[in-house]
Residue, then its C-alpha position, 0 to 999 in steps of 0.5 A: m646686028s646692032v650689038y654685035s656691031a658695038s661689040d666690034m667697035a669695042g674691039f677695034l678700040s682695043g687695038p692702036f689703031g683704034l686708039g689712035v683714031v680716038c685720039a685724033a678724032w677727040a683732038v680734032l673736035l676739041s680742036s673745032s671748037i676752041f677754034q670758034d672761040a678764038i675767032g670769037l664767032d657769034a651764035e649766029a656764025r658759030v657752027w653749033l655743031l661744033d661747040v663742045d657745050m652743046e648737048r646736040s654736037f659731034y663732041t657730044w655724041f664722041s664723048q657718049t660712044i667712047l664712053a659706052l664702049t669703054g663700059l663694053l670693053l670694061a664688061d668683056t674684061g670682067i667675064k674674061s676674068l672670072s676664072k682668075s679672080r671673081g673679085a676683080a671680075l666684080s671690080f671691072l663689070v661695076l666700073g662697066a656700069v659706072f661709064f654706061l652710066l657717064s654715056a647716057d649722062e652725055g645725053l640725058s643730062f642727069h647731073e643737070v637735074l639733080s643740079a636744078r633741085m640743089g639749087d645754090v648750096g654754100g654759094l656754089q652755083f654747081a652744087w650737084v659737083i659736091p654729092a659727085a665728089i663724095f661718091c667718087m671719092a668713096g668709090l676710089a676708096v673701095l676701089m683701091p685694093f683691086l687698082r693695086s692689084l693690077g700692078p703699079r704701072v696700070m694702077g698709076m695710068m688710071l688713078a691718073a686718068a681719074g684725075v684729069f676726068m674729075s678735073g673736068a667734071l667737077g672741078m672746071e665744071a664748079i668754077g666755070g658755075e661760077v664764072l657763068f654767074a659772075n658774067n650774068g649767064e653769058i655763054f660767050a664770056r671768053p672766061y666761061r668759054l675757055l672752061v668750058n673747053i678745058e672741062e670738055g677736054a678733060e673729059g675727053l682726055g680722062v676716057i682715053l687714058f683709061l682707056f690706053a690702061l685698061v688696054r694695057h692691062r689686057e695686054e698684061a693678063g693675056l687676055a684674048p683680044g677683041i670683044s667675045l661678050f655677045r658671041 
């Protein structure tokens, strides 16, 4: 039953109404966090469930869900592409696995464990971004032939999505670590709060842009709408 429900939800995302709901939810949740910072709420007055920097928050849950459902939509796209191109199908499936891993990281924080083990490298507080950036660049280079096969418009949308996502997940994360250190670990320091909201907002926007690109590809490829992976 739960798998069937997940399929329905991922299928819902592939329609214009579903994409609109996702955009609205992202904007409302992000704005709620920004509003709390703008009026300067302290730890006691703050609604932590609306704070994007908290693991137990609506925004984190939203991010986990959208990443997982996008992974499911990628897996479905891969399965449906098998008859046309095994190489493309494999690429979609690999990307689906990456999105599932990102979804798991939202809740389990693998990157924080890696960061703690690496410590301070070259003066960089969140040193995990270094191997992550190398991995992302290598993965992008490997996937370029596949992206070109999707056509210039879809490729451009996916590259833009990747750029926006990585600017938040890696760029803002690295800068935020330095700002946090400079403010003696004070999580309510305004510069840090600004960077946190930009970081999480960019990550969410990147996933949404990728979702739009994937839906567009499915339409151009004439793939059956909805998710039929488990049916």
